[in-house]
C-alpha positions as CSV (number, residue, x, y, z in Angstrom):
1,M,9.6,-40.6,0.8
2,N,10.1,-36.6,2.5
3,P,8.5,-33.9,0.4
4,P,10.2,-32.4,-2.2
5,K,12.7,-29.3,-1.4
6,V,12.5,-26.3,-3.0
7,I,15.9,-25.3,-4.4
8,A,17.5,-22.2,-6.5
9,N,18.8,-22.1,-9.6
10,A,19.4,-18.8,-11.5
11,N,20.7,-20.9,-14.5
12,P,19.4,-24.5,-14.2
13,P,20.4,-27.2,-16.8
14,K,17.9,-26.8,-20.2
15,E,16.3,-30.2,-18.9
16,W,14.6,-28.8,-15.9
17,F,13.6,-25.6,-18.4
18,H,11.8,-28.5,-20.5
19,I,10.4,-30.4,-17.8
20,V,8.6,-27.4,-16.1
21,G,7.3,-25.7,-19.7
22,R,5.8,-29.1,-21.1
23,G,4.4,-29.8,-17.8
24,L,2.3,-26.8,-17.9
25,E,1.6,-27.2,-21.5
26,R,0.2,-30.2,-21.1
27,H,-1.6,-29.0,-18.4
28,N,-3.1,-26.2,-20.9
29,T,-3.8,-28.5,-23.6
30,A,-5.6,-31.1,-21.4
31,A,-7.8,-28.2,-19.4
32,T,-8.3,-26.3,-23.1
33,G,-8.5,-29.2,-25.9
34,I,-6.2,-26.7,-27.7
35,V,-3.2,-28.3,-29.4
36,E,-2.0,-25.7,-31.9
37,Y,0.7,-23.4,-31.1
38,Y,3.0,-21.6,-33.9
39,P,5.7,-19.2,-33.1
40,V,6.2,-16.4,-34.9
41,C,9.4,-14.3,-36.0
42,F,9.6,-11.6,-38.9
43,V,13.1,-10.6,-39.3
44,I,14.5,-7.3,-41.1
45,R,18.0,-8.0,-42.5
46,E,20.6,-5.7,-44.4
47,A,23.3,-7.0,-46.8
48,G,25.7,-9.6,-44.7
49,N,22.6,-11.2,-43.7
50,H,22.7,-9.0,-40.6
51,V,19.9,-8.8,-38.2
52,R,18.8,-5.1,-37.8
53,G,15.2,-5.4,-36.4
54,G,12.3,-8.0,-36.0
55,L,9.3,-9.3,-34.3
56,Y,9.1,-12.2,-32.2
57,G,5.8,-13.8,-30.6
58,N,3.6,-16.8,-30.7
59,L,-0.2,-17.9,-31.9
60,W,-1.8,-20.1,-29.3
61,G,-5.9,-20.3,-29.1
62,Q,-6.3,-17.9,-31.8
63,W,-4.3,-14.9,-30.4
64,L,-1.0,-13.1,-31.6
65,H,1.2,-12.5,-28.8
66,V,3.5,-10.3,-29.6
67,G,6.8,-10.9,-27.2
68,S,9.5,-8.4,-28.9
69,L,9.2,-6.0,-31.2
70,W,12.7,-4.3,-32.3
71,V,14.0,-1.7,-35.1
72,D,17.6,-0.7,-34.9
73,R,17.8,3.1,-34.1
74,D,19.3,3.8,-37.8
75,L,16.1,2.3,-39.4
76,R,13.3,4.0,-36.6
77,G,11.1,6.3,-38.9
78,R,10.6,4.3,-41.7
79,G,7.4,2.2,-41.1
80,L,9.3,-0.7,-40.1
81,G,7.7,-1.2,-36.6
82,I,4.4,-0.9,-38.6
83,Q,5.1,-3.3,-41.3
84,L,6.6,-6.0,-39.0
85,M,3.2,-5.5,-36.7
86,A,1.3,-5.7,-40.3
87,A,3.7,-9.0,-41.4
88,A,2.4,-10.5,-38.2
89,E,-0.8,-9.6,-38.4
90,E,-1.3,-11.2,-41.6
91,Y,0.1,-14.4,-41.0
92,A,-2.3,-14.6,-37.7
93,R,-5.3,-14.1,-39.9
94,S,-4.2,-16.8,-42.4
95,K,-4.1,-19.2,-39.1
96,G,-7.5,-17.9,-37.9
97,C,-6.8,-15.5,-34.7
98,V,-9.1,-13.3,-33.7
99,A,-6.7,-11.1,-31.7
100,S,-3.6,-10.4,-30.3
101,F,-1.9,-8.8,-27.3
102,L,1.5,-7.2,-26.1
103,Q,2.8,-5.0,-23.4
104,T,4.9,-2.2,-23.7
105,G,6.1,0.6,-21.2
106,S,5.9,4.3,-20.7
107,F,9.4,4.7,-22.3
108,E,8.5,2.4,-25.2
109,A,5.6,2.5,-27.9
110,R,2.3,2.7,-26.8
111,P,1.8,5.8,-29.5
112,L,2.5,3.3,-32.3
113,Y,0.5,0.5,-30.8
114,E,-2.4,2.3,-30.4
115,K,-2.1,4.2,-33.7
116,L,-2.6,0.6,-35.0
117,G,-5.8,0.2,-33.5
118,Y,-4.5,-1.6,-29.3
119,R,-6.1,-0.4,-26.1
120,V,-4.9,-0.4,-22.5
121,Y,-6.6,-3.3,-20.8
122,G,-4.2,-3.4,-17.8
123,A,-1.1,-1.4,-16.3
124,L,1.1,-1.5,-13.5
125,S,2.6,1.6,-12.1
126,D,6.1,2.4,-11.3
127,H,7.0,-0.8,-13.3
128,P,10.0,-1.7,-13.9
129,I,11.0,1.3,-11.1
130,K,9.6,4.4,-10.4
131,G,8.5,7.2,-12.8
132,H,7.5,4.4,-15.3
133,D,4.7,2.4,-16.1
134,R,3.9,-0.9,-17.9
135,F,0.9,-1.1,-20.2
136,C,-0.9,-4.4,-21.6
137,M,-2.7,-3.6,-24.9
138,S,-4.8,-6.1,-27.1
139,K,-6.9,-5.4,-30.5
140,R,-9.7,-7.5,-31.9
141,Y,-9.4,-7.7,-35.7
142,S,-11.6,-6.2,-37.7
143,E,-11.9,-4.8,-41.4
144,A,-11.9,-1.7,-40.0
145,N,-8.3,-1.7,-38.5
146,L,-6.7,-4.6,-41.0
147,L,-3.0,-3.9,-41.4
148,R,-1.4,-3.7,-45.0
149,R,1.7,-4.6,-45.5
150,S,3.8,-3.0,-48.0
151,A,5.0,-5.3,-50.8
152,D,8.6,-3.7,-50.6
153,A,9.8,-3.8,-47.1
154,A,12.3,-5.7,-46.4
155,I,11.0,-8.6,-43.9
156,T,11.4,-12.0,-44.1
157,F,9.2,-14.7,-42.5
158,E,11.2,-16.9,-40.2
159,P,8.8,-18.9,-38.4
160,Y,11.8,-21.6,-36.2
161,A,13.8,-18.8,-35.7
162,S,17.3,-19.7,-33.8
163,E,18.6,-18.8,-30.7
164,E,21.1,-16.0,-32.0
165,V,18.3,-14.2,-33.8
166,Q,16.0,-14.3,-30.9
167,E,18.6,-13.3,-28.3
168,I,19.5,-10.2,-31.1
169,L,15.9,-9.1,-30.8
170,H,15.9,-9.8,-27.1
171,R,19.1,-8.1,-26.6
172,G,17.9,-4.7,-28.9
173,V,14.7,-4.3,-26.5
174,R,17.1,-4.8,-23.6
175,T,19.4,-2.4,-24.9
176,H,16.4,0.5,-25.4
177,A,14.8,0.1,-22.1
178,I,18.2,0.6,-20.4
179,A,19.0,3.5,-22.7
180,A,15.5,5.1,-22.3
181,I,15.0,4.8,-18.2
182,G,18.9,4.4,-17.3
183,L,18.4,1.5,-16.0
184,P,21.4,-0.9,-15.1
185,E,21.4,-4.0,-16.9
186,E,22.1,-5.9,-13.9
187,M,19.1,-5.1,-12.4
188,W,17.6,-7.6,-14.5
189,S,17.7,-11.0,-12.9
190,A,16.8,-14.7,-13.5
191,A,14.7,-16.3,-10.4
192,H,13.9,-19.9,-11.1
193,F,13.2,-22.1,-8.2
194,F,12.3,-25.8,-8.5
195,L,10.7,-28.9,-6.7
196,Q,13.5,-31.5,-6.1
197,N,12.8,-35.3,-4.4
198,D,14.6,-37.2,-2.7
199,D,15.6,-39.3,-6.2
200,G,16.7,-35.7,-8.1
201,E,13.7,-35.8,-9.8
202,I,12.2,-32.5,-10.7
203,V,8.5,-32.4,-10.0
204,G,7.7,-28.5,-10.2
205,G,9.4,-25.0,-10.7
206,A,8.1,-21.7,-10.9
207,L,10.1,-20.0,-13.6
208,G,10.7,-15.8,-13.2
209,N,12.7,-12.9,-13.3
210,I,13.6,-10.1,-11.5
211,W,14.0,-6.5,-13.4
212,G,14.0,-3.3,-11.3
213,D,11.7,-3.0,-8.6
214,W,9.9,-5.8,-9.7
215,Y,9.2,-9.7,-9.5
216,F,7.4,-11.6,-12.2
217,L,6.4,-15.1,-12.3
218,D,6.3,-16.0,-15.9
219,V,5.8,-20.5,-15.3
220,L,4.6,-22.2,-12.1
221,W,3.9,-26.0,-12.4
222,V,3.5,-28.7,-9.9
223,D,3.3,-32.2,-10.6
224,R,-0.4,-33.8,-10.5
225,P,0.6,-36.1,-7.4
226,L,1.7,-33.5,-5.3
227,R,-1.0,-31.2,-6.4
228,G,-3.1,-29.9,-3.2
229,H,0.4,-30.5,-0.3
230,D,1.5,-27.0,-0.7
231,S,4.1,-27.3,-3.1
232,G,3.1,-24.6,-5.3
233,R,3.0,-22.0,-2.5
234,R,6.7,-23.1,-1.2
235,M,8.2,-22.1,-4.3
236,L,6.2,-18.7,-4.4
237,A,7.0,-17.7,-0.8
238,A,10.9,-18.4,-1.9
239,A,10.9,-16.8,-5.0
240,E,9.0,-13.8,-3.1
241,H,11.6,-13.9,-0.9
242,H,14.5,-13.7,-2.5
243,A,12.7,-10.6,-4.8
244,I,12.2,-9.0,-1.2
245,E,15.9,-9.3,-0.6
246,R,16.9,-7.7,-3.9
247,G,14.6,-5.0,-3.1
248,C,11.6,-5.9,-5.1
249,T,8.6,-4.0,-4.0
250,G,5.7,-5.5,-6.2
251,A,5.3,-8.9,-8.1
252,H,3.0,-9.6,-11.3
253,L,1.8,-13.0,-13.0
254,D,-1.0,-14.0,-15.4
255,T,-2.9,-16.8,-15.2
256,A,-5.6,-18.3,-17.0
257,S,-10.0,-19.4,-16.3
258,F,-8.7,-22.8,-16.4
259,Q,-5.4,-22.5,-14.1
260,A,-4.7,-20.9,-10.7
261,R,-6.6,-17.2,-10.1
262,P,-8.1,-18.7,-6.7
263,F,-4.9,-19.8,-5.9
264,Y,-3.2,-16.7,-6.2
265,E,-5.7,-14.4,-4.9
266,K,-5.8,-16.4,-1.5
267,L,-1.7,-15.2,-1.6
268,G,-2.8,-11.7,-2.0
269,Y,-2.5,-11.1,-5.4
270,K,-5.1,-9.1,-7.3
271,V,-6.5,-8.9,-10.5
272,F,-5.6,-5.9,-12.6
273,G,-6.1,-6.5,-16.3
274,T,-8.7,-9.3,-17.7
275,L,-8.7,-10.7,-21.7
276,E,-12.1,-11.9,-22.4
277,D,-12.1,-15.0,-24.6
278,H,-8.3,-15.4,-24.1
279,P,-7.8,-18.0,-25.4
280,V,-10.8,-18.6,-27.0
281,G,-13.7,-20.1,-24.7
282,H,-11.6,-18.5,-21.3
283,S,-10.7,-15.5,-20.0
284,H,-6.8,-14.7,-19.3
285,Y,-6.0,-12.8,-15.9
286,L,-3.4,-10.7,-14.8
287,L,-2.5,-10.2,-11.1
288,S,0.2,-8.2,-8.9
289,K,1.0,-8.3,-5.2
290,R,3.1,-5.4,-3.3
291,L,5.7,-7.2,-1.8
292,G,7.4,-6.4,2.2
293,A,3.5,-4.8,3.0
294,S,2.0,-5.8,6.1
């Protein structure tokens, strides 16, 4: 059989996403022995059940990942962001988590997170465009930095948030970013590449996106029989070429000590941030690379 071909598809069938995501999850579980995973969602709702804010993330490996935090403009200044963080951390602690991590931009909420005990462990300059920066922050839990959730905060726990709720929160974050930095929404785009064999089977994938001047690789997976045959490099090369054509000047990703750090370093990526003991017993690395540089 011929080597699988690399194909681009910015809007692939859901099954393709599931194949790639499930493949990586199985690799991570086999490598770490960690099977516990919990989605996390706390929502602010007003009369009529309208979503006015919320926090969406997950728990894995005894860490809370805060993926999206958004509060409607009209409700800001009331401490609801702090209450959402307190609710999420309280839930995380109840599940045995020892720490949490997140990302924020220079135009977003770094001062708030620092007030809550978070510290920067990695930063990307000129992200998503020149003049702005992205900060990766983490917090180790202790009695000294325990957040207290107010009993009267209008926040509901929705562990299995619908796609509609997730999209409202993601859209709120995007809208804030667009307003804050003047970056047109069309400067965000999906950038997905897949390995497909002669039978049409998906046997690998590089899932990512372009935002501003940067390409982000979210997931890279290759089916076990194809590993060591240049498949991952071919997909990533195609993604980088696409990003350069779209005007990107940098690429970034994250990987774990049981995954592919040596592979990425061989391709020119360099570590700019490290979380020790994430997940517990392992390490988590942030890597970046300048695109188009000789």
